C-alpha positions in Angstrom: 7.9 21.2 28.6 4.4 22.6 28.6 2.0 22.4 25.7 2.6 26.1 24.9 6.3 25.6 24.9 5.9 22.6 22.5 3.8 24.7 20.1 6.4 27.5 20.2 9.2 25.1 19.5 7.3 23.7 16.4 6.6 27.2 15.2 10.2 28.3 15.7 11.3 25.6 13.2 8.8 26.7 10.4 10.8 29.7 9.2 14.1 27.8 8.6 12.1 25.0 7.0 10.3 27.4 4.6 13.7 28.9 3.6 15.2 25.5 3.0 12.3 24.2 0.9 12.2 27.5 -1.2 16.0 27.3 -1.9 15.8 23.6 -2.7 13.3 24.5 -5.4 15.5 27.3 -6.7 12.9 29.9 -6.1 13.4 33.5 -5.0 11.2 35.4 -2.5 9.9 37.3 -5.5 9.0 34.1 -7.4 7.2 32.8 -4.3 5.4 36.1 -3.8 4.2 36.1 -7.4 2.8 32.5 -7.1 1.2 33.0 -3.6 0.1 36.6 -3.6 2.0 37.1 -0.3 4.3 40.1 -0.2 8.0 39.6 -0.3 8.4 41.3 3.1 5.9 39.0 4.8 7.6 35.9 3.3 11.0 37.3 4.5 9.7 37.8 8.0 8.1 34.3 8.0 11.5 32.7 7.0 13.4 34.8 9.6 11.0 34.0 12.4 9.9 37.6 12.8 6.3 36.7 11.8 4.3 33.9 13.3 3.1 31.4 10.7 -0.7 31.0 10.2 -2.8 28.8 8.0 -3.7 31.7 5.7 0.1 32.1 4.9 1.2 28.4 5.0 -1.6 27.0 2.8 -0.7 29.0 -0.4 3.1 28.4 0.3 2.4 24.6 0.5 0.4 24.8 -2.7 3.1 26.8 -4.5 5.8 24.3 -3.5 3.5 21.3 -4.1 4.2 19.8 -0.6 1.8 18.7 2.1 1.3 21.3 4.9 2.8 18.7 7.3 6.1 19.1 5.6 6.1 22.9 6.2 5.4 22.6 9.9 7.5 19.5 10.5 4.6 17.3 11.7 5.8 13.9 12.8 5.0 11.1 10.3 1.8 9.4 10.9 1.7 5.6 10.6 -0.7 3.8 8.3 -4.1 4.1 9.9 -5.3 0.8 8.5 -5.1 -2.0 11.0 -3.8 -5.2 9.5 -4.2 -8.5 11.3 -1.2 -10.7 11.3 -1.7 -14.0 9.5 -1.6 -17.2 11.5 0.2 -20.1 9.9 -0.7 -23.6 11.2 -0.3 -27.0 9.6 0.3 -25.6 6.1 -2.7 -23.2 6.4 -2.4 -19.4 6.4 -5.3 -17.9 8.3 -6.1 -14.2 8.2 -8.3 -13.2 11.1 -11.4 -11.1 10.1 -12.7 -10.6 13.6 -11.0 -9.1 16.6 -13.1 -9.8 19.7 -12.1 -12.7 21.9 -14.5 -15.5 22.3 -17.8 -15.8 20.4 -17.9 -16.3 16.6 -14.5 -16.0 14.9 -14.1 -15.4 11.1 -11.0 -16.3 9.1 -9.9 -16.1 5.4 -7.9 -19.3 4.9 -5.4 -20.2 2.1 -3.9 -23.6 1.9 -1.5 -24.7 -0.8 -0.9 -28.5 -0.4 -3.2 -31.2 0.9 -2.2 -33.5 3.7 -1.4 -37.0 2.4 -4.2 -38.6 4.4 -7.2 -36.9 6.1 -7.1 -37.2 9.9 -10.6 -36.3 11.1 -10.8 -34.6 14.6 -13.5 -33.6 16.9 -13.8 -30.6 19.3 -16.4 -28.3 20.7 -18.0 -25.7 18.4 -19.8 -25.2 15.1 -18.2 -24.3 11.8 -19.3 -22.8 8.5 -17.1 -22.9 5.4 -17.4 -20.9 2.1 -15.1 -21.6 -0.8 -13.8 -18.5 -2.6 -11.5 -20.3 -5.1 -10.1 -23.7 -5.8 -11.6 -26.9 -4.4 -12.0 -27.9 -0.7 -12.2 -31.5 0.3 -14.4 -32.0 3.4 -14.4 -35.3 5.2 -17.3 -35.1 7.7 -18.3 -38.3 9.5 -19.0 -40.9 6.8 -19.2 -38.2 4.0 -16.3 -37.2 1.7 -17.3 -34.3 -0.5 -15.5 -31.7 -2.7 -16.8 -28.1 -2.5 -16.1 -25.7 -5.4 -16.0 -21.9 -5.5 -19.3 -20.5 -4.3 -20.3 -23.6 -2.3 -20.7 -23.7 1.5 -20.9 -26.3 4.3 -21.9 -26.0 7.9 -21.4 -28.7 10.6 -21.2 -29.4 14.3 -17.4 -29.9 15.1 -18.2 -32.7 17.5 -18.7 -34.8 14.3 -15.3 -36.1 13.2 -14.1 -33.7 10.4 -11.2 -32.7 8.3 -10.9 -30.3 5.4 -8.2 -29.1 3.0 -7.3 -28.6 -0.7 -7.7 -31.3 -3.3 -4.6 -32.4 -5.3 -5.9 -30.1 -8.1 -4.3 -27.1 -6.4 -4.6 -24.5 -3.6 -7.9 -23.5 -2.0 -9.0 -20.2 -0.5 -12.1 -20.2 1.8 -13.8 -18.4 4.6 -14.3 -20.1 7.9 -16.7 -18.9 10.6 -16.2 -20.8 13.8 -18.3 -20.7 17.0 -16.2 -22.2 19.8 -19.1 -22.8 22.1 -21.3 -24.2 19.4 -22.8 -20.9 18.4 -24.4 -21.2 15.0 -24.5 -18.7 12.2 -27.9 -17.0 11.6 -28.8 -17.3 8.0 -31.8 -15.4 6.7 -32.9 -16.3 3.2 -35.6 -13.5 2.8 -36.5 -10.4 4.8 -38.8 -10.6 7.7 -42.4 -9.7 7.0 -43.5 -6.5 8.5 
């Protein structure tokens, strides 16, 4: 089917759809004419397919019926345009990816409900930055064992033995920025001088 044939097929369905919608609302051609300013004969020819639909005719009809123009022309439903990343669940953590590019710096929003019984520090290549959104985050880093509260941040080389998770007080929600090759975040405290 050519593009012109597809367009003609869509337009052929408009008339019967207009008639169905008008009848479902219990309106006569006279009622619709009064609310749109389009003559009864033009509306009748539109519904019977004897007149080709145009935006000048369809927009007032859509407004009168209080339906989207898509419904009059039978446009296929459009999916939600927002792209939603699928959460990753690992070791009791739910991680929501905030970046999409492979490699390089990765950002996650992390929610963890229950702490592990005993911290088990690990090492690997990379560099990590954590920022606590809510709750308390326990961070074991080398010989340090600290608790970070909402609004606090930590950054560290992941080659240092480390572990982090919620305290027994409750769940924690935090942001994690991770550079797998040891990339570090660039923090600027004040604007550059010009």
